[in-house]
VEXBA-404806 format. One record per residue (C-alpha): residue in one letter; x, y, z; residue number from 1. Coordinates in steps of 0.02 Angstrom, whole numbers, plus 50000, padded with zeros to 5 digits. Layout:
<atoms>
ATOM   rest       x       y       z    nr
ATOM      A       X       Y       Z   NUM
...
</atoms>
This chain:
<atoms>
ATOM   rest       x       y       z    nr
ATOM      X   43808   40128   63205     1
ATOM      X   43794   40084   63020     2
ATOM      X   43628   40104   62930     3
ATOM      X   43559   39997   62790     4
ATOM      X   43521   40010   62604     5
ATOM      X   43451   40179   62547     6
ATOM      X   43430   40238   62727     7
ATOM      X   43522   40359   62842     8
ATOM      X   43583   40379   63021     9
ATOM      X   43406   40438   63064    10
ATOM      X   43351   40255   63063    11
ATOM      X   43427   40236   63238    12
ATOM      X   43336   40384   63319    13
ATOM      X   43188   40284   63393    14
ATOM      X   43309   40156   63467    15
ATOM      X   43435   40285   63529    16
ATOM      X   43301   40373   63630    17
ATOM      X   43287   40213   63734    18
ATOM      X   43472   40174   63756    19
ATOM      X   43573   40229   63910    20
ATOM      X   43691   40377   63911    21
ATOM      X   43828   40267   63983    22
ATOM      X   43883   40230   63803    23
ATOM      X   43946   40350   63670    24
ATOM      X   43852   40328   63506    25
ATOM      X   43916   40377   63334    26
ATOM      X   43806   40360   63180    27
ATOM      X   43843   40426   63006    28
ATOM      X   43771   40429   62831    29
ATOM      X   43858   40327   62698    30
ATOM      X   43900   40424   62538    31
ATOM      X   43745   40453   62433    32
ATOM      X   43634   40430   62586    33
ATOM      X   43560   40558   62704    34
ATOM      X   43665   40717   62715    35
ATOM      X   43828   40642   62650    36
ATOM      X   43897   40689   62480    37
ATOM      X   43875   40561   62341    38
ATOM      X   44016   40468   62257    39
ATOM      X   44074   40552   62095    40
ATOM      X   43981   40506   61936    41
ATOM      X   44054   40354   61850    42
ATOM      X   44073   40173   61897    43
ATOM      X   43957   40085   62017    44
ATOM      X   44003   40091   62203    45
ATOM      X   44030   39926   62293    46
ATOM      X   44013   39866   62471    47
ATOM      X   44202   39878   62477    48
ATOM      X   44187   40067   62461    49
ATOM      X   44078   40068   62616    50
ATOM      X   44213   39974   62710    51
ATOM      X   44334   40114   62669    52
ATOM      X   44209   40243   62732    53
ATOM      X   44186   40148   62895    54
ATOM      X   44373   40139   62919    55
ATOM      X   44387   40328   62895    56
ATOM      X   44257   40355   63031    57
ATOM      X   44350   40239   63150    58
ATOM      X   44515   40326   63113    59
ATOM      X   44434   40497   63139    60
ATOM      X   44372   40441   63310    61
ATOM      X   44546   40370   63349    62
ATOM      X   44468   40208   63411    63
ATOM      X   44573   40052   63435    64
ATOM      X   44420   39948   63484    65
ATOM      X   44234   39982   63476    66
ATOM      X   44061   39902   63476    67
ATOM      X   43968   39889   63311    68
ATOM      X   43779   39908   63291    69
ATOM      X   43700   39895   63120    70
ATOM      X   43540   39877   63023    71
ATOM      X   43522   39765   62870    72
ATOM      X   43661   39802   62742    73
ATOM      X   43762   39886   62880    74
ATOM      X   43783   39713   62957    75
ATOM      X   43873   39652   62800    76
ATOM      X   43992   39799   62816    77
ATOM      X   44026   39751   62997    78
ATOM      X   44060   39569   62954    79
ATOM      X   44181   39613   62815    80
ATOM      X   44263   39748   62922    81
ATOM      X   44295   39620   63059    82
ATOM      X   44369   39499   62932    83
ATOM      X   44488   39631   62864    84
ATOM      X   44528   39714   63031    85
ATOM      X   44512   39573   63160    86
ATOM      X   44518   39606   63347    87
ATOM      X   44456   39785   63331    88
ATOM      X   44269   39756   63362    89
ATOM      X   44220   39708   63539    90
ATOM      X   44040   39658   63505    91
ATOM      X   43923   39660   63355    92
ATOM      X   43735   39691   63361    93
ATOM      X   43643   39660   63197    94
ATOM      X   43466   39723   63174    95
ATOM      X   43384   39606   63048    96
ATOM      X   43538   39567   62943    97
ATOM      X   43447   39417   62869    98
ATOM      X   43367   39517   62729    99
ATOM      X   43535   39585   62673   100
ATOM      X   43611   39410   62672   101
ATOM      X   43488   39362   62535   102
ATOM      X   43573   39481   62414   103
ATOM      X   43721   39360   62409   104
ATOM      X   43621   39219   62332   105
ATOM      X   43672   39258   62152   106
ATOM      X   43853   39283   62205   107
ATOM      X   43853   39110   62284   108
ATOM      X   43784   39012   62137   109
ATOM      X   43873   38958   61980   110
ATOM      X   43729   38932   61857   111
ATOM      X   43739   39025   61692   112
ATOM      X   43562   39092   61709   113
ATOM      X   43598   39169   61879   114
ATOM      X   43758   39249   61817   115
ATOM      X   43666   39325   61670   116
ATOM      X   43530   39397   61782   117
ATOM      X   43658   39468   61902   118
ATOM      X   43755   39554   61762   119
ATOM      X   43603   39621   61671   120
ATOM      X   43524   39690   61830   121
ATOM      X   43680   39778   61893   122
ATOM      X   43791   39827   61748   123
ATOM      X   43693   39818   61586   124
ATOM      X   43544   39912   61656   125
ATOM      X   43656   40041   61742   126
ATOM      X   43765   40086   61595   127
ATOM      X   43615   40079   61478   128
ATOM      X   43534   40216   61585   129
ATOM      X   43693   40304   61638   130
ATOM      X   43625   40483   61631   131
ATOM      X   43473   40439   61737   132
ATOM      X   43585   40370   61874   133
ATOM      X   43714   40510   61869   134
ATOM      X   43622   40670   61824   135
ATOM      X   43547   40777   61964   136
ATOM      X   43417   40842   61839   137
ATOM      X   43328   40674   61840   138
ATOM      X   43283   40678   62024   139
ATOM      X   43095   40667   62055   140
ATOM      X   43011   40809   62149   141
ATOM      X   42885   40767   62285   142
ATOM      X   42787   40857   62418   143
ATOM      X   42828   40823   62599   144
ATOM      X   42662   40731   62620   145
ATOM      X   42697   40622   62467   146
ATOM      X   42869   40577   62532   147
ATOM      X   42805   40530   62705   148
ATOM      X   42661   40429   62633   149
ATOM      X   42778   40337   62514   150
ATOM      X   42903   40288   62649   151
ATOM      X   42765   40238   62771   152
ATOM      X   42689   40125   62638   153
ATOM      X   42850   40049   62571   154
ATOM      X   42934   40019   62739   155
ATOM      X   42774   39974   62833   156
ATOM      X   42796   40108   62968   157
ATOM      X   42682   40243   63035   158
ATOM      X   42685   40417   62957   159
ATOM      X   42765   40483   63117   160
ATOM      X   42903   40352   63102   161
ATOM      X   42921   40390   62915   162
ATOM      X   42948   40573   62956   163
ATOM      X   43092   40524   63071   164
ATOM      X   43170   40413   62937   165
ATOM      X   43158   40555   62810   166
ATOM      X   43230   40688   62928   167
ATOM      X   43402   40674   62844   168
ATOM      X   43346   40629   62669   169
ATOM      X   43241   40772   62598   170
ATOM      X   43314   40925   62512   171
ATOM      X   43202   41078   62481   172
ATOM      X   43181   41116   62295   173
ATOM      X   43064   41267   62306   174
ATOM      X   42876   41288   62284   175
ATOM      X   42844   41169   62427   176
ATOM      X   42931   41026   62338   177
ATOM      X   43077   40916   62391   178
ATOM      X   43192   40790   62312   179
ATOM      X   43270   40641   62398   180
ATOM      X   43453   40657   62444   181
ATOM      X   43484   40474   62399   182
ATOM      X   43608   40452   62257   183
ATOM      X   43514   40349   62123   184
ATOM      X   43667   40244   62082   185
ATOM      X   43675   40181   62262   186
ATOM      X   43520   40079   62218   187
ATOM      X   43638   39975   62111   188
ATOM      X   43776   39954   62241   189
ATOM      X   43873   39798   62192   190
ATOM      X   43902   39647   62302   191
ATOM      X   44069   39570   62345   192
ATOM      X   44065   39411   62243   193
ATOM      X   44100   39268   62364   194
ATOM      X   44064   39084   62371   195
ATOM      X   43945   39020   62502   196
ATOM      X   44090   38938   62594   197
ATOM      X   44189   39100   62599   198
ATOM      X   44037   39197   62659   199
ATOM      X   44009   39069   62796   200
ATOM      X   44192   39081   62848   201
ATOM      X   44180   39271   62863   202
ATOM      X   44028   39260   62977   203
ATOM      X   44091   39118   63088   204
ATOM      X   44281   39131   63105   205
ATOM      X   44368   39251   63224   206
ATOM      X   44205   39342   63254   207
ATOM      X   44173   39440   63414   208
ATOM      X   44019   39406   63522   209
ATOM      X   43872   39440   63407   210
ATOM      X   43687   39470   63438   211
ATOM      X   43569   39451   63290   212
ATOM      X   43399   39529   63319   213
ATOM      X   43293   39454   63181   214
ATOM      X   43117   39491   63122   215
ATOM      X   42989   39363   63179   216
ATOM      X   42900   39391   63013   217
ATOM      X   43041   39317   62910   218
ATOM      X   42963   39186   62796   219
ATOM      X   43063   39082   62671   220
ATOM      X   42942   39109   62527   221
ATOM      X   43073   39147   62395   222
ATOM      X   43252   39091   62356   223
ATOM      X   43329   39248   62429   224
ATOM      X   43239   39230   62596   225
ATOM      X   43273   39044   62601   226
ATOM      X   43458   39079   62573   227
ATOM      X   43454   39200   62720   228
ATOM      X   43368   39074   62833   229
ATOM      X   43493   38939   62786   230
ATOM      X   43642   39055   62814   231
ATOM      X   43579   39113   62983   232
ATOM      X   43557   38932   63035   233
ATOM      X   43734   38887   62983   234
ATOM      X   43805   39039   63072   235
ATOM      X   43709   39001   63231   236
ATOM      X   43764   38818   63232   237
ATOM      X   43946   38852   63186   238
ATOM      X   43993   39008   63283   239
ATOM      X   43977   38976   63470   240
ATOM      X   43980   39161   63510   241
ATOM      X   43828   39205   63403   242
ATOM      X   43657   39230   63479   243
ATOM      X   43496   39252   63380   244
ATOM      X   43336   39325   63452   245
ATOM      X   43173   39342   63356   246
ATOM      X   43081   39504   63386   247
ATOM      X   42905   39551   63335   248
ATOM      X   42907   39667   63186   249
ATOM      X   42961   39677   63005   250
ATOM      X   43128   39728   62930   251
ATOM      X   43125   39895   63022   252
ATOM      X   43092   39815   63191   253
ATOM      X   43209   39941   63277   254
ATOM      X   43091   40078   63219   255
ATOM      X   42921   39995   63237   256
ATOM      X   42961   39899   63396   257
ATOM      X   43105   39994   63474   258
ATOM      X   43040   39963   63651   259
ATOM      X   43061   39776   63633   260
ATOM      X   43228   39789   63542   261
ATOM      X   43311   39909   63664   262
ATOM      X   43320   39793   63817   263
ATOM      X   43407   39658   63713   264
ATOM      X   43534   39785   63651   265
ATOM      X   43569   39854   63825   266
ATOM      X   43585   39683   63906   267
ATOM      X   43707   39625   63772   268
ATOM      X   43812   39783   63785   269
ATOM      X   43819   39769   63975   270
ATOM      X   43853   39582   63977   271
ATOM      X   44033   39543   64032   272
ATOM      X   44140   39516   63879   273
ATOM      X   44211   39347   63934   274
ATOM      X   44036   39280   63961   275
ATOM      X   44004   39295   63774   276
ATOM      X   44160   39210   63713   277
ATOM      X   44169   39033   63650   278
ATOM      X   44268   38913   63760   279
ATOM      X   44355   38844   63606   280
</atoms>
């Protein structure tokens, strides 16, 4: 189970409470997230670094094959992992991967303006504020109530759900204050620069049976969202073993609407493997 951008393994708690004990679940925090150590100060981490972390977890568990369940950015990790290590993932379940797909828009265009924006946002801004991204002394202190309120507002969840999401991401700092465990430089995690054709190939060739549970609130109101919608359509039409289901809820649908998400997950996990495969 791989969590998304600036999140932790706690994101799966509401869903896990509704899943059967007939499966063995392993979730972990990526470096710089939750309770995991950050990457050393220095250059920006990339999605490729997260692939290496995922491989270490698989090796530690001594798995030859496994199912993969992800949220958002974690779905990109799963797709790239499958491309690099084919025939190791039995089934993939993506919880609203569409939002993460939008981050590849700038990597899939060739215009000078887009390239400039991509570089300035990631590298120029990062190295221009290097100490802020790499010094622990710059971490903002908050009260528990402030943290819960902020996450509830930004992620559109209840305060009870926000408390669950924060259960692995707050570190006591004394005097009733906390700081977030998130590594600031992970906010600038770099994409793998791929063309649109290559990205499509990764998501449609030699892929295992895949279930995409997508937010019903997805609206193509900006280029990033439109790119996601277009990519999901191409994937659905090209890969015969992909299935997309729209579920009520926003990006954190597995938290806000876990009771509707869970039956889809269980049915897909229990479905006979051959029934999911393309006949081609």
